[in-house]
N, C-alpha and C positions, 0 to 999 in steps of 0.2 A: 391643783393644789389642797392643801389643811388650810381652815380657816382655827380663830382661835378655840372652837368648841372640838375640833376634832384630835388639834393641839393638846386639852384638855382631859380627855376624853383617857391620851398616850398615856399621858404622865400621869391620872394615878392610877389605868392598867399596869403599868411600871411600877409603879407604888407602892401598888397588894394587887393581883391582876387573880388574888384565889373570894376581892370582895363579890357582893350580890346580885347580880343587876339592879331590883332596887337602892340599895345602895350606891352606886355607880351612878348611876343616875339623879342623885336628889346631890351630889360630890358636881356632874355636869350641870345644872339644875334644869332634867332635862327628861320627860314624862317618858318611863320605861319603852314605851313605843317609837318616842322620835327614837332612844338610844341606839334601843338591836336595829332600827334603822343602817345609823353612822355606823353603827360598827358593822354591819355585812354590808357597809359600804366600801368600809376599811380593806374586809377581809377580799371580795370583789378586787379590787383595786390592790392587792396586794403589796399593802404596807400592812397590814397583819395579818401576822400567817398562822397566830392562832397561842397556843399555849402549850407548853411541857413541862409537865416533873427534872425540876435539876436535882441531884443525886449528891451525895457528898460521896463520891469516892472512896475516903478514906475513911467515913463511920462503917464504910460491910468490910471493910480489913485490908486493904487498899494503901496500901502505907511509901512505897513507893515512887514517882511520873519521871518519866525521862522524854524529852523531846530531841528526836531524833535526827539530824541536818542529813538531809542525805541525797548523792550526788550520781547521775546515773551515767550510765554508757552507752551514750548516745545514737550510737550507730548501727544500733537497731528499730529502725523505724517503729516496732512497735514496744522499743520501752517504757514507756509513760507506764500503757496500757497493761503491762505486760506485774509491770512493778505494785501498779496501781490496784489488779482485781488482787494478786496474790497479798496488800498490807491490808486490806479489804477484808480478805479471811485466818486473818487474824485477829479474836475474839479483841485481845487487851490495849488494842490502840485505838484508843477513842476518837484520831482527832488527827486527820489526810489533808491540806493543807498543802496547793504548789501555787510556784516558783518561780520568776522569772528571772537572769542570772546563776550565779556558779552552784547556789543550792539549784537543783530539782524541784522537794520534796521535802517536808517535813513530816513528821508520824509523832505520835504524843499517842508517849503508850503508858501504864499504869499496871503496877506491882503489885503481889500481899508485899515480899522486902526484898533485900538483896540476893537470896538464890533464885525465886521465884522470877524475878528480873531476868539475870543470869541463863536460867533458861528459856527465857522468852525469845534474850537475841542470840540464843546459841540454836539450836533450834529450830524458829521461827523465821525471823530479822536477818542474819546472815543466808534462808535460802534463799531471801525471795532475788528475781530475777533483773539483770543490766543492773548490782549496783557497781559503780563509779570508786566513791570513799563516802564514809558515815561519819558525821560527829558527834555525839552523844553528849548533852546536855543535862545535870538531874537537876531536881528540883529540891532549892534547898526550901525556900518562903515564898510562896502570893503576899506581892502589896498590893497591887487591886487588879480587879477581876471584875468588872463591870462591866453589862451588857443595858445596863436603862443608860437614852437618846437624851442631851440636852434640851428639848424639842420647849 
């Protein structure tokens, strides 16, 4: 279980993951050595999985985001695996999620513009195997996108 110091470390990392170890140690009231051991334990326990660069896809010219809800034809036992393998090969698919219920898979796709989206949809998405139904939801605005946990 996490103690108060571990929670503080995680809160401070969520606030500023790029801060230096000495600054983080000072904020936690620890020495750099003790902080490093705690961070190593959080990683070993699978709680802290690492740091990553979060890239703003809009800043790189991708202006369109579409969420596709896909229902698969599950008469083939390999339907999920075949579909997911195919979806992974589409570079503009930035997220794949699977679900229980009427919708089997959600794909999050980015495109430069509507013409690019249409080409992706026609040439790549519609050629994926085992599709029974697709519902497209075009992103208008992101109201909240928070990954920080309430620690």
